[in-house]
N, C-alpha and C positions, 0 to 999 in steps of 0.2 A: 743172812743178816737182813733185817727189815729196814724200811725207809727211815724210821726214826733213829735207829742206831747209826745209819750212814750219815744222816744230817748232823747228829751230835758229833761224830768223829770229824766231819768236815768243818764244823764250827770250831772245834778245838784246834784243828790245824790252821784255820783262818786266823784265830786269835794269836796263836804262836807266831805265825808269819807276820802278823801286824806288829807284834811286839819287837820282833827282830828288825822289821823295817823302820820302826820309830827309833830304835837304837842306832841303826845305820844312818838315818837322816841326821841325828844328833852329831854323829861323826863327821858327816859332810859339812854341817854348819860349823863345827869346830875347826875343820881344815880351812873353810872359807874365811874365817876370821883371823887366821894366822898371817903374820906380816909377810912371810915368805913360805907359802905352802909347798910341799914336795909335790911336783907335778904328777909323778907316777902314782903316788899314794892317793892323790885327789881323784885321778881318773879311775883308779881301782874302786874307790869308795862310791863314786857315782855309778859305776857299772854294776856294782852289787845292789845298790838301791834300785836301779832300773830293773834288774832281774827280779827282785822281790816284788816290785810293783806289777810286773808281768804275771808273776805267780799269784798274787792276790786277785788279779783280774780273772783268773780261771775259776775262782770259787763262786758257787751259786749265790752266796751272800751279796755279791756284786754283779749278779746277772750272768756269770760265766758258767762253763760246763766243766766240772772238776774231774771228768773222766779222762 
């Protein structure tokens, strides 16, 4: 596999992860606006968002090392 193919694959993964993160952040915001949010569900949603942010940070597009 050459460098161009690797970059394209990484870019696709980056964009997929970005989309999932945006959906997760929408979920966090939705929970934050509830009158009585479920504490466990809120913690889980925030934890997932943090995980996705960490994952995005490993992509070269953001200066990380995807290896």
